[in-house]
C-alpha positions, 0 to 999 in steps of 0.5 A, spaced: 500 500 500 502 506 498 504 511 504 501 518 504 506 523 503 506 529 508 509 535 510 509 540 515 508 547 514 510 552 520 516 548 524 515 552 531 513 549 538 507 544 536 510 542 529 514 536 533 508 533 535 506 532 528 513 530 526 513 525 531 506 522 529 508 521 521 514 518 523 511 513 527 505 511 522 507 506 518 501 508 513 505 515 512 511 518 510 514 525 512 517 528 506 518 536 507 517 542 512 516 549 510 518 555 514 520 562 513 525 562 518 532 560 516 534 557 523 528 553 524 529 550 517 536 549 519 533 545 525 528 541 521 533 539 516 539 537 521 534 533 525 530 530 520 534 529 514 529 532 510 528 538 505 525 544 508 522 550 504 522 557 505 515 558 502 508 554 501 508 556 494 515 552 493 513 546 497 506 546 492 510 547 486 517 543 487 514 537 492 507 537 493 505 532 498 498 528 499 497 531 506 499 538 510 499 539 517 498 547 517 502 549 524 503 556 522 501 562 526 493 563 527 493 569 522 496 565 516 491 559 517 486 562 512 490 564 507 494 558 507 489 553 508 485 556 501 492 556 497 493 548 500 485 547 498 486 550 491 492 546 490 488 539 491 492 537 497 489 534 504 489 538 510 490 538 517 489 545 520 492 547 527 487 550 532 484 555 531 482 554 523 482 561 522 480 567 526 473 570 524 466 567 522 467 570 515 473 566 514 470 560 516 464 560 512 469 562 506 473 556 507 467 551 508 465 554 501 471 552 498 471 545 501 464 544 498 467 545 491 473 541 492 476 534 493 481 534 499 480 532 506 480 537 511 481 536 518 481 540 525 487 539 530 482 538 536 487 532 538 484 531 545 478 528 542 482 522 542 484 522 549 481 515 552 479 519 558 475 524 553 472 518 549 469 515 556 466 522 557 463 523 550 461 516 551 457 516 557 454 523 556 452 521 549 449 515 551 444 519 556 445 514 562 447 521 566 441 524 564 439 531 563 446 536 564 445 541 569 452 544 570 458 544 566 465 547 568 471 548 564 478 549 568 485 551 565 490 553 569 496 553 565 503 558 565 506 561 560 513 565 560 514 572 558 518 569 552 512 566 549 508 572 548 514 577 546 515 572 540 512 575 533 505 573 534 502 570 541 502 576 544 499 580 538 491 580 538 491 581 530 496 575 529 493 570 534 486 572 535 486 572 542 490 570 548 488 564 553 481 563 550 483 562 543 490 559 543 489 554 549 482 553 552 479 553 545 480 545 546 476 545 552 470 550 549 470 545 543 468 539 548 463 543 552 460 545 545 459 538 543 456 536 550 452 542 552 451 545 545 450 553 544 448 557 550 443 562 550 447 567 554 454 569 556 457 574 561 464 574 563 470 578 564 477 578 562 484 581 564 491 581 561 496 581 567 502 582 562 504 589 560 508 587 554 502 583 551 496 585 548 492 579 549 488 576 555 491 571 560 485 570 564 478 569 562 472 567 567 465 567 564 458 564 565 454 561 560 446 560 561 442 554 557 435 553 557 436 548 563 443 548 565 449 553 567 456 552 565 462 556 567 469 557 564 475 559 568 482 559 564 488 562 565 496 562 563 498 565 570 498 559 574 506 560 576 510 556 576 507 551 572 501 548 568 497 545 573 490 543 570 486 542 564 479 539 566 472 539 564 466 536 568 459 535 568 454 534 573 447 531 571 441 528 574 443 521 574 451 522 576 457 526 574 464 526 571 470 530 571 476 529 566 482 533 568 490 532 569 494 536 565 491 535 558 484 532 559 488 525 560 485 523 567 478 521 569 478 524 576 471 521 578 465 518 574 459 515 577 452 514 575 448 513 581 452 507 585 456 505 578 463 507 578 465 509 571 473 510 572 477 505 570 485 504 569 485 504 561 481 510 561 486 515 564 494 516 562 500 520 564 502 525 560 509 529 560 506 535 556 499 539 555 499 537 548 498 530 550 499 524 546 493 524 541 496 527 535 498 521 532 491 518 533 488 524 530 493 524 524 492 516 523 484 518 522 486 523 517 491 518 513 486 513 514 480 517 511 484 519 505 486 512 503 478 510 505 475 516 501 471 518 507 470 524 512 475 525 518 472 524 525 474 531 526 472 536 520 473 543 518 466 544 520 467 542 527 473 547 527 469 553 525 463 551 530 468 552 536 471 558 533 465 561 533 463 559 540 470 562 542 469 569 538 462 569 541 464 569 548 469 574 547 463 579 544 460 578 551 466 579 556 467 585 560 460 588 559 
């Protein structure tokens, strides 16, 4: 069977997780990288012994792959995704897929006119603990949801925001809510849907950054309430990334550093927690990039849709932007 050839566009901090996934998938073969920064290109070439191009155009003309992982700064996702889709190349877009609803709608229209498979990189959906959460809430065994909660308590050093884009509102689209907690908002949206009302507050504790590093918000649903607390000020290290659901018949909480452990789970007297449902991780990025990328590679081979589509990425982006619109009012 022919291997799916893949390339990484954007060789920054998240790219290594995509590289590792491709290197460990027998059905895929990493063939190239792309970055405008000469030092990062040199690092990619010396580390992986593969060519690194200085532009997406060069890659698409000289060595077009079957699949691209788009890992560039968030403000570039829209224009680069359009170029990749128009070239007929399959695509995984790191979150957020773009920065606005109008950009998302344009990508969806372009997807409808093209053949490539497009996926959004919400890798935490593949975590064993998250899959258990989705299974039990989806089965209706927990009953009507009454309360939802997202808590992200991470820490980022000053150099994270002083780089060329993370601290820029124009380039990143936002701070902790858009760049970190979008993964957790994505799951809350799946579990509880779209809220009727949102109220909250944000704060920026770093004078050298334009983006928020603390958000606390409350969301009202027809018969439920959800809360969000997310920050990157939890000095000196990443503490927690969790989502919990309290329902009529029981409750479940998935926590750990990266939604990787079931902290409790029960329906009445029935305990939901099992050893196979939790895992230890060393990074907030978790271990599930390879599972997401495998699904996309398999989807290309099997000519089917990936489990996490572009549409899912746009829906969660829109929910994040709606929260922004209702902060500090």
